[in-house]
PDB file of N, CA, C, O and CB in Angstrom:
ATOM      1  N   MET A   1     -46.778 132.701 114.586  1.00  0.00           N
ATOM      2  CA  MET A   1     -45.587 131.819 113.975  1.00  0.00           C
ATOM      3  C   MET A   1     -46.181 130.971 112.647  1.00  0.00           C
ATOM      4  O   MET A   1     -47.053 130.156 112.946  1.00  0.00           O
ATOM      5  CB  MET A   1     -44.971 130.643 115.240  1.00  0.00           C
ATOM      6  N   LYS A   2     -45.943 131.025 111.689  1.00  0.00           N
ATOM      7  CA  LYS A   2     -46.366 130.245 110.373  1.00  0.00           C
ATOM      8  C   LYS A   2     -45.331 128.916 110.420  1.00  0.00           C
ATOM      9  O   LYS A   2     -44.115 128.874 110.610  1.00  0.00           O
ATOM     10  CB  LYS A   2     -46.125 131.303 108.802  1.00  0.00           C
ATOM     11  N   LYS A   3     -46.107 128.071 110.222  1.00  0.00           N
ATOM     12  CA  LYS A   3     -45.829 126.704 110.335  1.00  0.00           C
ATOM     13  C   LYS A   3     -45.208 126.338 108.792  1.00  0.00           C
ATOM     14  O   LYS A   3     -45.744 126.736 107.758  1.00  0.00           O
ATOM     15  CB  LYS A   3     -47.261 125.834 110.799  1.00  0.00           C
ATOM     16  N   THR A   4     -43.976 125.506 108.832  1.00  0.00           N
ATOM     17  CA  THR A   4     -43.646 125.336 107.531  1.00  0.00           C
ATOM     18  C   THR A   4     -43.244 123.917 107.261  1.00  0.00           C
ATOM     19  O   THR A   4     -42.977 123.323 108.306  1.00  0.00           O
ATOM     20  CB  THR A   4     -42.627 126.260 107.171  1.00  0.00           C
ATOM     21  N   GLY A   5     -43.133 123.268 106.284  1.00  0.00           N
ATOM     22  CA  GLY A   5     -42.560 121.747 106.136  1.00  0.00           C
ATOM     23  C   GLY A   5     -43.264 120.860 106.980  1.00  0.00           C
ATOM     24  O   GLY A   5     -44.267 121.230 107.590  1.00  0.00           O
ATOM     25  N   PRO A   6     -42.787 119.656 107.063  1.00  0.00           N
ATOM     26  CA  PRO A   6     -43.460 118.563 107.300  1.00  0.00           C
ATOM     27  C   PRO A   6     -44.646 119.233 108.645  1.00  0.00           C
ATOM     28  O   PRO A   6     -45.864 119.073 108.567  1.00  0.00           O
ATOM     29  CB  PRO A   6     -42.253 117.217 107.726  1.00  0.00           C
ATOM     30  N   GLU A   7     -44.075 119.841 109.599  1.00  0.00           N
ATOM     31  CA  GLU A   7     -45.191 120.362 110.640  1.00  0.00           C
ATOM     32  C   GLU A   7     -46.332 121.062 110.218  1.00  0.00           C
ATOM     33  O   GLU A   7     -47.367 121.089 110.883  1.00  0.00           O
ATOM     34  CB  GLU A   7     -44.655 121.245 111.568  1.00  0.00           C
ATOM     35  N   GLU A   8     -46.172 121.679 109.049  1.00  0.00           N
ATOM     36  CA  GLU A   8     -47.333 122.175 108.371  1.00  0.00           C
ATOM     37  C   GLU A   8     -48.232 121.183 107.970  1.00  0.00           C
ATOM     38  O   GLU A   8     -49.404 121.206 108.347  1.00  0.00           O
ATOM     39  CB  GLU A   8     -46.997 122.910 107.272  1.00  0.00           C
ATOM     40  N   ASP A   9     -47.712 120.174 107.122  1.00  0.00           N
ATOM     41  CA  ASP A   9     -48.302 119.076 106.492  1.00  0.00           C
ATOM     42  C   ASP A   9     -49.304 118.345 107.639  1.00  0.00           C
ATOM     43  O   ASP A   9     -50.498 118.113 107.449  1.00  0.00           O
ATOM     44  CB  ASP A   9     -47.094 118.085 105.905  1.00  0.00           C
ATOM     45  N   ASN A  10     -48.470 117.999 109.010  1.00  0.00           N
ATOM     46  CA  ASN A  10     -49.151 117.359 110.057  1.00  0.00           C
ATOM     47  C   ASN A  10     -50.512 118.183 110.470  1.00  0.00           C
ATOM     48  O   ASN A  10     -51.644 117.706 110.547  1.00  0.00           O
ATOM     49  CB  ASN A  10     -48.146 117.218 111.263  1.00  0.00           C
ATOM     50  N   TRP A  11     -50.246 119.090 110.633  1.00  0.00           N
ATOM     51  CA  TRP A  11     -51.528 120.115 110.997  1.00  0.00           C
ATOM     52  C   TRP A  11     -52.646 120.136 109.933  1.00  0.00           C
ATOM     53  O   TRP A  11     -53.856 120.171 110.158  1.00  0.00           O
ATOM     54  CB  TRP A  11     -51.012 121.717 111.128  1.00  0.00           C
ATOM     55  N   LYS A  12     -52.108 120.114 108.889  1.00  0.00           N
ATOM     56  CA  LYS A  12     -53.297 120.228 107.913  1.00  0.00           C
ATOM     57  C   LYS A  12     -54.164 118.884 107.605  1.00  0.00           C
ATOM     58  O   LYS A  12     -55.317 118.833 107.177  1.00  0.00           O
ATOM     59  CB  LYS A  12     -52.718 120.739 106.535  1.00  0.00           C
ATOM     60  N   TYR A  13     -53.353 117.884 107.918  1.00  0.00           N
ATOM     61  CA  TYR A  13     -54.158 116.394 108.238  1.00  0.00           C
ATOM     62  C   TYR A  13     -55.004 116.454 109.468  1.00  0.00           C
ATOM     63  O   TYR A  13     -56.215 116.268 109.355  1.00  0.00           O
ATOM     64  CB  TYR A  13     -53.079 115.096 108.517  1.00  0.00           C
ATOM     65  N   ALA A  14     -54.485 116.691 110.595  1.00  0.00           N
ATOM     66  CA  ALA A  14     -55.236 116.781 111.719  1.00  0.00           C
ATOM     67  C   ALA A  14     -56.217 117.545 111.575  1.00  0.00           C
ATOM     68  O   ALA A  14     -57.263 117.096 112.043  1.00  0.00           O
ATOM     69  CB  ALA A  14     -54.625 117.124 112.719  1.00  0.00           C
ATOM     70  N   GLN A  15     -56.288 118.765 110.991  1.00  0.00           N
ATOM     71  CA  GLN A  15     -57.535 119.713 110.832  1.00  0.00           C
ATOM     72  C   GLN A  15     -58.568 118.928 110.175  1.00  0.00           C
ATOM     73  O   GLN A  15     -59.718 118.707 110.556  1.00  0.00           O
ATOM     74  CB  GLN A  15     -57.249 121.057 109.955  1.00  0.00           C
ATOM     75  N   THR A  16     -58.009 118.572 109.200  1.00  0.00           N
ATOM     76  CA  THR A  16     -59.399 117.821 108.133  1.00  0.00           C
ATOM     77  C   THR A  16     -59.902 116.749 108.987  1.00  0.00           C
ATOM     78  O   THR A  16     -61.122 116.817 109.131  1.00  0.00           O
ATOM     79  CB  THR A  16     -58.875 116.969 106.417  1.00  0.00           C
ATOM     80  N   GLY A  17     -59.321 115.749 109.618  1.00  0.00           N
ATOM     81  CA  GLY A  17     -59.723 114.702 110.414  1.00  0.00           C
ATOM     82  C   GLY A  17     -60.616 115.380 111.549  1.00  0.00           C
ATOM     83  O   GLY A  17     -61.647 114.780 111.851  1.00  0.00           O
ATOM     84  N   LEU A  18     -60.307 116.620 112.231  1.00  0.00           N
ATOM     85  CA  LEU A  18     -61.137 117.114 113.126  1.00  0.00           C
ATOM     86  C   LEU A  18     -62.699 117.893 112.728  1.00  0.00           C
ATOM     87  O   LEU A  18     -63.731 117.951 113.396  1.00  0.00           O
ATOM     88  CB  LEU A  18     -60.242 117.981 113.776  1.00  0.00           C
ATOM     89  N   GLN A  19     -62.413 118.382 111.510  1.00  0.00           N
ATOM     90  CA  GLN A  19     -63.640 118.972 110.614  1.00  0.00           C
ATOM     91  C   GLN A  19     -64.162 117.476 110.124  1.00  0.00           C
ATOM     92  O   GLN A  19     -65.378 117.521 109.939  1.00  0.00           O
ATOM     93  CB  GLN A  19     -63.105 120.194 109.119  1.00  0.00           C
ATOM     94  N   LEU A  20     -63.654 116.275 109.882  1.00  0.00           N
ATOM     95  CA  LEU A  20     -64.618 115.057 109.740  1.00  0.00           C
ATOM     96  C   LEU A  20     -65.433 114.630 111.092  1.00  0.00           C
ATOM     97  O   LEU A  20     -66.647 114.442 111.021  1.00  0.00           O
ATOM     98  CB  LEU A  20     -63.731 113.770 109.266  1.00  0.00           C
ATOM     99  N   ALA A  21     -64.869 114.511 112.079  1.00  0.00           N
ATOM    100  CA  ALA A  21     -65.272 114.234 113.131  1.00  0.00           C
ATOM    101  C   ALA A  21     -66.484 115.312 113.952  1.00  0.00           C
ATOM    102  O   ALA A  21     -67.455 114.916 114.597  1.00  0.00           O
ATOM    103  CB  ALA A  21     -64.052 114.045 113.732  1.00  0.00           C
ATOM    104  N   ALA A  22     -66.177 116.424 113.758  1.00  0.00           N
ATOM    105  CA  ALA A  22     -67.120 117.657 113.974  1.00  0.00           C
ATOM    106  C   ALA A  22     -68.097 117.765 113.433  1.00  0.00           C
ATOM    107  O   ALA A  22     -69.040 118.344 113.972  1.00  0.00           O
ATOM    108  CB  ALA A  22     -66.727 118.718 113.747  1.00  0.00           C
ATOM    109  N   GLY A  23     -68.202 117.111 111.882  1.00  0.00           N
ATOM    110  CA  GLY A  23     -69.477 117.035 110.942  1.00  0.00           C
ATOM    111  C   GLY A  23     -70.146 115.956 111.600  1.00  0.00           C
ATOM    112  O   GLY A  23     -71.332 116.065 111.909  1.00  0.00           O
ATOM    113  N   VAL A  24     -69.374 114.749 111.880  1.00  0.00           N
ATOM    114  CA  VAL A  24     -70.431 113.824 112.357  1.00  0.00           C
ATOM    115  C   VAL A  24     -71.215 113.927 113.462  1.00  0.00           C
ATOM    116  O   VAL A  24     -72.392 113.569 113.497  1.00  0.00           O
ATOM    117  CB  VAL A  24     -69.983 112.779 112.518  1.00  0.00           C
ATOM    118  N   MET A  25     -70.365 114.593 114.725  1.00  0.00           N
ATOM    119  CA  MET A  25     -70.731 114.850 116.107  1.00  0.00           C
ATOM    120  C   MET A  25     -71.936 115.918 115.720  1.00  0.00           C
ATOM    121  O   MET A  25     -73.005 115.547 116.205  1.00  0.00           O
ATOM    122  CB  MET A  25     -69.370 115.471 117.147  1.00  0.00           C
ATOM    123  N   LEU A  26     -72.026 117.087 115.009  1.00  0.00           N
ATOM    124  CA  LEU A  26     -72.836 118.153 115.104  1.00  0.00           C
ATOM    125  C   LEU A  26     -73.988 117.239 114.486  1.00  0.00           C
ATOM    126  O   LEU A  26     -74.953 117.076 115.232  1.00  0.00           O
ATOM    127  CB  LEU A  26     -72.341 119.607 114.346  1.00  0.00           C
ATOM    128  N   GLY A  27     -74.036 116.636 113.273  1.00  0.00           N
ATOM    129  CA  GLY A  27     -75.084 115.974 112.728  1.00  0.00           C
ATOM    130  C   GLY A  27     -75.787 115.050 113.714  1.00  0.00           C
ATOM    131  O   GLY A  27     -77.011 115.095 113.846  1.00  0.00           O
ATOM    132  N   PHE A  28     -75.087 114.284 114.348  1.00  0.00           N
ATOM    133  CA  PHE A  28     -75.626 113.398 115.445  1.00  0.00           C
ATOM    134  C   PHE A  28     -76.236 113.980 116.227  1.00  0.00           C
ATOM    135  O   PHE A  28     -77.336 113.476 116.452  1.00  0.00           O
ATOM    136  CB  PHE A  28     -74.827 112.723 116.144  1.00  0.00           C
ATOM    137  N   TRP A  29     -75.907 115.236 117.003  1.00  0.00           N
ATOM    138  CA  TRP A  29     -76.524 115.940 117.974  1.00  0.00           C
ATOM    139  C   TRP A  29     -77.996 116.507 117.469  1.00  0.00           C
ATOM    140  O   TRP A  29     -79.127 116.299 117.910  1.00  0.00           O
ATOM    141  CB  TRP A  29     -75.551 117.047 118.399  1.00  0.00           C
ATOM    142  N   ALA A  30     -77.542 117.272 116.417  1.00  0.00           N
ATOM    143  CA  ALA A  30     -78.832 117.772 115.690  1.00  0.00           C
ATOM    144  C   ALA A  30     -79.858 116.637 115.577  1.00  0.00           C
ATOM    145  O   ALA A  30     -80.967 116.619 116.112  1.00  0.00           O
ATOM    146  CB  ALA A  30     -78.497 118.320 114.187  1.00  0.00           C
ATOM    147  N   GLY A  31     -79.389 115.823 114.904  1.00  0.00           N
ATOM    148  CA  GLY A  31     -80.560 114.422 114.713  1.00  0.00           C
ATOM    149  C   GLY A  31     -81.400 114.016 116.131  1.00  0.00           C
ATOM    150  O   GLY A  31     -82.607 113.820 116.275  1.00  0.00           O
ATOM    151  N   TYR A  32     -80.120 113.957 117.284  1.00  0.00           N
ATOM    152  CA  TYR A  32     -80.873 113.326 118.889  1.00  0.00           C
ATOM    153  C   TYR A  32     -82.010 114.386 119.335  1.00  0.00           C
ATOM    154  O   TYR A  32     -83.151 114.211 119.763  1.00  0.00           O
ATOM    155  CB  TYR A  32     -79.531 113.262 120.443  1.00  0.00           C
ATOM    156  N   ARG A  33     -81.157 115.709 119.033  1.00  0.00           N
ATOM    157  CA  ARG A  33     -82.549 116.823 119.521  1.00  0.00           C
ATOM    158  C   ARG A  33     -83.853 116.719 118.765  1.00  0.00           C
ATOM    159  O   ARG A  33     -84.922 116.747 119.376  1.00  0.00           O
ATOM    160  CB  ARG A  33     -82.173 118.496 119.277  1.00  0.00           C
ATOM    161  N   LEU A  34     -83.776 116.564 117.065  1.00  0.00           N
ATOM    162  CA  LEU A  34     -84.780 116.632 116.514  1.00  0.00           C
ATOM    163  C   LEU A  34     -85.796 115.259 116.933  1.00  0.00           C
ATOM    164  O   LEU A  34     -87.027 115.263 116.947  1.00  0.00           O
ATOM    165  CB  LEU A  34     -84.377 116.841 115.132  1.00  0.00           C
ATOM    166  N   ASP A  35     -84.970 114.215 117.232  1.00  0.00           N
ATOM    167  CA  ASP A  35     -85.629 113.057 117.538  1.00  0.00           C
ATOM    168  C   ASP A  35     -86.514 113.441 118.899  1.00  0.00           C
ATOM    169  O   ASP A  35     -87.686 113.092 119.039  1.00  0.00           O
ATOM    170  CB  ASP A  35     -84.538 111.825 117.721  1.00  0.00           C
ATOM    171  N   GLY A  36     -85.899 114.078 119.703  1.00  0.00           N
ATOM    172  CA  GLY A  36     -86.616 114.085 121.230  1.00  0.00           C
ATOM    173  C   GLY A  36     -87.773 115.058 121.184  1.00  0.00           C
ATOM    174  O   GLY A  36     -88.674 115.111 122.022  1.00  0.00           O
ATOM    175  N   ARG A  37     -87.646 115.842 120.083  1.00  0.00           N
ATOM    176  CA  ARG A  37     -89.127 116.617 119.823  1.00  0.00           C
ATOM    177  C   ARG A  37     -89.669 116.115 119.307  1.00  0.00           C
ATOM    178  O   ARG A  37     -90.779 116.053 119.835  1.00  0.00           O
ATOM    179  CB  ARG A  37     -89.366 117.693 119.276  1.00  0.00           C
ATOM    180  N   LEU A  38     -89.587 115.274 117.882  1.00  0.00           N
ATOM    181  CA  LEU A  38     -90.636 114.691 116.784  1.00  0.00           C
ATOM    182  C   LEU A  38     -90.883 113.341 117.366  1.00  0.00           C
ATOM    183  O   LEU A  38     -91.757 112.632 116.867  1.00  0.00           O
ATOM    184  CB  LEU A  38     -90.038 114.576 115.104  1.00  0.00           C
ATOM    185  N   GLY A  39     -90.140 112.910 118.443  1.00  0.00           N
ATOM    186  CA  GLY A  39     -90.369 111.108 118.883  1.00  0.00           C
ATOM    187  C   GLY A  39     -90.218 110.132 117.538  1.00  0.00           C
ATOM    188  O   GLY A  39     -91.006 109.226 117.266  1.00  0.00           O
ATOM    189  N   THR A  40     -89.082 110.489 116.775  1.00  0.00           N
ATOM    190  CA  THR A  40     -88.769 109.797 115.672  1.00  0.00           C
ATOM    191  C   THR A  40     -87.745 108.868 116.054  1.00  0.00           C
ATOM    192  O   THR A  40     -87.272 108.264 115.091  1.00  0.00           O
ATOM    193  CB  THR A  40     -88.394 110.634 114.596  1.00  0.00           C
ATOM    194  N   ALA A  41     -87.202 108.537 117.311  1.00  0.00           N
ATOM    195  CA  ALA A  41     -85.803 108.151 117.379  1.00  0.00           C
ATOM    196  C   ALA A  41     -85.523 106.584 116.970  1.00  0.00           C
ATOM    197  O   ALA A  41     -86.238 105.722 117.482  1.00  0.00           O
ATOM    198  CB  ALA A  41     -85.314 108.434 118.853  1.00  0.00           C
ATOM    199  N   PRO A  42     -84.616 106.257 116.166  1.00  0.00           N
ATOM    200  CA  PRO A  42     -83.026 106.763 116.351  1.00  0.00           C
ATOM    201  C   PRO A  42     -82.950 107.274 114.803  1.00  0.00           C
ATOM    202  O   PRO A  42     -81.844 107.334 114.265  1.00  0.00           O
ATOM    203  CB  PRO A  42     -81.654 105.332 116.841  1.00  0.00           C
ATOM    204  N   TRP A  43     -84.245 107.680 114.017  1.00  0.00           N
ATOM    205  CA  TRP A  43     -83.892 108.018 112.286  1.00  0.00           C
ATOM    206  C   TRP A  43     -83.327 109.352 112.369  1.00  0.00           C
ATOM    207  O   TRP A  43     -82.162 109.496 111.997  1.00  0.00           O
ATOM    208  CB  TRP A  43     -85.360 108.077 111.094  1.00  0.00           C
ATOM    209  N   LEU A  44     -83.999 110.374 112.817  1.00  0.00           N
ATOM    210  CA  LEU A  44     -83.101 111.673 112.633  1.00  0.00           C
ATOM    211  C   LEU A  44     -81.636 111.473 113.035  1.00  0.00           C
ATOM    212  O   LEU A  44     -80.781 111.568 112.155  1.00  0.00           O
ATOM    213  CB  LEU A  44     -83.666 112.887 113.524  1.00  0.00           C
ATOM    214  N   MET A  45     -81.305 111.221 114.216  1.00  0.00           N
ATOM    215  CA  MET A  45     -79.859 110.918 114.736  1.00  0.00           C
ATOM    216  C   MET A  45     -79.043 109.943 113.448  1.00  0.00           C
ATOM    217  O   MET A  45     -78.044 110.346 112.852  1.00  0.00           O
ATOM    218  CB  MET A  45     -80.003 109.941 116.406  1.00  0.00           C
ATOM    219  N   LEU A  46     -79.588 108.855 113.240  1.00  0.00           N
ATOM    220  CA  LEU A  46     -78.820 108.316 112.226  1.00  0.00           C
ATOM    221  C   LEU A  46     -78.556 108.992 110.899  1.00  0.00           C
ATOM    222  O   LEU A  46     -77.472 109.068 110.319  1.00  0.00           O
ATOM    223  CB  LEU A  46     -79.343 107.206 111.981  1.00  0.00           C
ATOM    224  N   GLY A  47     -79.872 109.530 110.467  1.00  0.00           N
ATOM    225  CA  GLY A  47     -79.407 110.510 109.347  1.00  0.00           C
ATOM    226  C   GLY A  47     -78.802 111.414 109.290  1.00  0.00           C
ATOM    227  O   GLY A  47     -78.294 111.759 108.222  1.00  0.00           O
ATOM    228  N   GLY A  48     -78.620 112.243 110.642  1.00  0.00           N
ATOM    229  CA  GLY A  48     -78.165 113.427 110.983  1.00  0.00           C
ATOM    230  C   GLY A  48     -76.286 113.125 110.870  1.00  0.00           C
ATOM    231  O   GLY A  48     -75.381 113.745 110.312  1.00  0.00           O
ATOM    232  N   ALA A  49     -76.325 111.984 111.629  1.00  0.00           N
ATOM    233  CA  ALA A  49     -74.912 111.403 111.499  1.00  0.00           C
ATOM    234  C   ALA A  49     -74.080 110.708 110.084  1.00  0.00           C
ATOM    235  O   ALA A  49     -72.892 110.461 109.882  1.00  0.00           O
ATOM    236  CB  ALA A  49     -74.985 110.345 112.481  1.00  0.00           C
ATOM    237  N   ALA A  50     -75.075 110.569 109.410  1.00  0.00           N
ATOM    238  CA  ALA A  50     -74.736 110.010 108.115  1.00  0.00           C
ATOM    239  C   ALA A  50     -74.645 111.476 107.144  1.00  0.00           C
ATOM    240  O   ALA A  50     -73.803 111.643 106.262  1.00  0.00           O
ATOM    241  CB  ALA A  50     -76.015 108.778 107.585  1.00  0.00           C
ATOM    242  N   GLY A  51     -75.510 112.289 107.456  1.00  0.00           N
ATOM    243  CA  GLY A  51     -75.337 113.831 106.976  1.00  0.00           C
ATOM    244  C   GLY A  51     -73.923 114.439 106.912  1.00  0.00           C
ATOM    245  O   GLY A  51     -73.331 114.866 105.920  1.00  0.00           O
ATOM    246  N   GLY A  52     -73.517 114.383 108.191  1.00  0.00           N
ATOM    247  CA  GLY A  52     -72.550 114.734 108.776  1.00  0.00           C
ATOM    248  C   GLY A  52     -71.362 114.160 108.001  1.00  0.00           C
ATOM    249  O   GLY A  52     -70.544 114.811 107.352  1.00  0.00           O
ATOM    250  N   LEU A  53     -71.405 112.691 108.192  1.00  0.00           N
ATOM    251  CA  LEU A  53     -70.397 112.235 107.522  1.00  0.00           C
ATOM    252  C   LEU A  53     -69.837 112.559 106.186  1.00  0.00           C
ATOM    253  O   LEU A  53     -68.662 112.677 105.839  1.00  0.00           O
ATOM    254  CB  LEU A  53     -70.609 111.234 107.525  1.00  0.00           C
ATOM    255  N   ALA A  54     -70.931 112.675 105.520  1.00  0.00           N
ATOM    256  CA  ALA A  54     -71.077 113.096 104.064  1.00  0.00           C
ATOM    257  C   ALA A  54     -70.340 114.369 103.890  1.00  0.00           C
ATOM    258  O   ALA A  54     -69.318 114.498 103.216  1.00  0.00           O
ATOM    259  CB  ALA A  54     -72.596 113.286 103.620  1.00  0.00           C
ATOM    260  N   ALA A  55     -70.997 115.374 104.613  1.00  0.00           N
ATOM    261  CA  ALA A  55     -70.237 116.581 104.755  1.00  0.00           C
ATOM    262  C   ALA A  55     -68.936 116.640 104.961  1.00  0.00           C
ATOM    263  O   ALA A  55     -68.308 117.143 104.029  1.00  0.00           O
ATOM    264  CB  ALA A  55     -70.649 117.218 105.613  1.00  0.00           C
ATOM    265  N   GLY A  56     -68.346 116.306 105.840  1.00  0.00           N
ATOM    266  CA  GLY A  56     -67.165 115.747 106.531  1.00  0.00           C
ATOM    267  C   GLY A  56     -66.050 115.286 105.617  1.00  0.00           C
ATOM    268  O   GLY A  56     -64.957 115.839 105.493  1.00  0.00           O
ATOM    269  N   PHE A  57     -66.504 114.112 104.946  1.00  0.00           N
ATOM    270  CA  PHE A  57     -65.626 113.681 103.666  1.00  0.00           C
ATOM    271  C   PHE A  57     -65.907 114.361 102.769  1.00  0.00           C
ATOM    272  O   PHE A  57     -65.033 114.185 101.920  1.00  0.00           O
ATOM    273  CB  PHE A  57     -65.707 112.400 103.147  1.00  0.00           C
ATOM    274  N   TYR A  58     -66.736 115.168 102.372  1.00  0.00           N
ATOM    275  CA  TYR A  58     -66.667 116.059 101.213  1.00  0.00           C
ATOM    276  C   TYR A  58     -65.470 117.089 101.522  1.00  0.00           C
ATOM    277  O   TYR A  58     -64.629 117.349 100.660  1.00  0.00           O
ATOM    278  CB  TYR A  58     -68.131 116.829 100.969  1.00  0.00           C
ATOM    279  N   LEU A  59     -65.450 117.593 102.659  1.00  0.00           N
ATOM    280  CA  LEU A  59     -64.348 118.507 103.234  1.00  0.00           C
ATOM    281  C   LEU A  59     -63.066 117.986 103.040  1.00  0.00           C
ATOM    282  O   LEU A  59     -62.118 118.599 102.549  1.00  0.00           O
ATOM    283  CB  LEU A  59     -64.486 118.755 104.684  1.00  0.00           C
ATOM    284  N   PHE A  60     -63.071 116.612 103.518  1.00  0.00           N
ATOM    285  CA  PHE A  60     -61.705 115.908 103.750  1.00  0.00           C
ATOM    286  C   PHE A  60     -61.058 115.805 102.471  1.00  0.00           C
ATOM    287  O   PHE A  60     -59.895 116.191 102.350  1.00  0.00           O
ATOM    288  CB  PHE A  60     -61.818 114.457 104.390  1.00  0.00           C
ATOM    289  N   VAL A  61     -61.811 115.235 101.334  1.00  0.00           N
ATOM    290  CA  VAL A  61     -61.652 114.885  99.887  1.00  0.00           C
ATOM    291  C   VAL A  61     -61.003 116.040  99.006  1.00  0.00           C
ATOM    292  O   VAL A  61     -60.157 115.934  98.118  1.00  0.00           O
ATOM    293  CB  VAL A  61     -63.067 114.526  99.302  1.00  0.00           C
ATOM    294  N   ARG A  62     -61.852 117.554  99.665  1.00  0.00           N
ATOM    295  CA  ARG A  62     -61.455 118.704  98.897  1.00  0.00           C
ATOM    296  C   ARG A  62     -60.164 119.144  99.349  1.00  0.00           C
ATOM    297  O   ARG A  62     -59.266 119.610  98.647  1.00  0.00           O
ATOM    298  CB  ARG A  62     -62.427 119.801  98.979  1.00  0.00           C
ATOM    299  N   GLU A  63     -60.160 118.914 100.838  1.00  0.00           N
ATOM    300  CA  GLU A  63     -58.588 119.296 101.091  1.00  0.00           C
ATOM    301  C   GLU A  63     -57.585 118.439 100.530  1.00  0.00           C
ATOM    302  O   GLU A  63     -56.797 118.946  99.732  1.00  0.00           O
ATOM    303  CB  GLU A  63     -58.240 119.314 102.544  1.00  0.00           C
ATOM    304  N   ILE A  64     -57.493 117.311 100.797  1.00  0.00           N
ATOM    305  CA  ILE A  64     -56.364 116.372 100.478  1.00  0.00           C
ATOM    306  C   ILE A  64     -56.139 116.505  98.895  1.00  0.00           C
ATOM    307  O   ILE A  64     -54.988 116.330  98.496  1.00  0.00           O
ATOM    308  CB  ILE A  64     -56.735 114.766 100.943  1.00  0.00           C
ATOM    309  N   SER A  65     -57.277 116.841  97.834  1.00  0.00           N
ATOM    310  CA  SER A  65     -57.009 117.143  96.708  1.00  0.00           C
ATOM    311  C   SER A  65     -56.220 118.219  96.367  1.00  0.00           C
ATOM    312  O   SER A  65     -55.543 118.179  95.339  1.00  0.00           O
ATOM    313  CB  SER A  65     -57.931 117.197  96.224  1.00  0.00           C
ATOM    314  N   GLY A  66     -56.219 119.313  97.200  1.00  0.00           N
ATOM    315  CA  GLY A  66     -55.555 120.567  96.842  1.00  0.00           C
ATOM    316  C   GLY A  66     -56.520 121.504  96.696  1.00  0.00           C
ATOM    317  O   GLY A  66     -56.058 122.629  96.506  1.00  0.00           O
ATOM    318  N   LYS A  67     -58.044 121.410  96.724  1.00  0.00           N
ATOM    319  CA  LYS A  67     -58.761 122.611  96.328  1.00  0.00           C
ATOM    320  C   LYS A  67     -59.127 122.956  97.479  1.00  0.00           C
ATOM    321  O   LYS A  67     -60.088 123.705  97.304  1.00  0.00           O
ATOM    322  CB  LYS A  67     -59.856 122.542  95.369  1.00  0.00           C
ATOM    323  N   GLY A  68     -58.881 122.826  98.798  1.00  0.00           N
ATOM    324  CA  GLY A  68     -59.452 123.722 100.024  1.00  0.00           C
ATOM    325  C   GLY A  68     -59.134 125.326 100.187  1.00  0.00           C
ATOM    326  O   GLY A  68     -59.559 126.101 101.044  1.00  0.00           O
ATOM    327  N   GLY A  69     -58.427 125.520  99.308  1.00  0.00           N
ATOM    328  CA  GLY A  69     -58.031 127.068  99.596  1.00  0.00           C
ATOM    329  C   GLY A  69     -56.354 127.359  99.746  1.00  0.00           C
ATOM    330  O   GLY A  69     -55.523 126.829  99.008  1.00  0.00           O
ATOM    331  N   LYS A  70     -56.140 127.976 100.466  1.00  0.00           N
ATOM    332  CA  LYS A  70     -54.639 128.344 100.927  1.00  0.00           C
ATOM    333  C   LYS A  70     -53.975 127.787  99.996  1.00  0.00           C
ATOM    334  O   LYS A  70     -52.745 127.847  99.994  1.00  0.00           O
ATOM    335  CB  LYS A  70     -54.096 127.863 102.322  1.00  0.00           C
TER     336      LYS A  70
END
């Protein structure tokens, strides 16, 4: 069932927030794993989290500005 009206907007904003959080968590996790293998703790973990934040923020801005497809 297709959502319409304010309900659709709420889901769009929730989805963009989840994308932002997922990007940060994925970058954090990848950096954590690489730090464990390379012994560079905590630098790759922090770099991965920052990269995930940047990617998530990019998706967030793109969606809010109306260039996100749909």
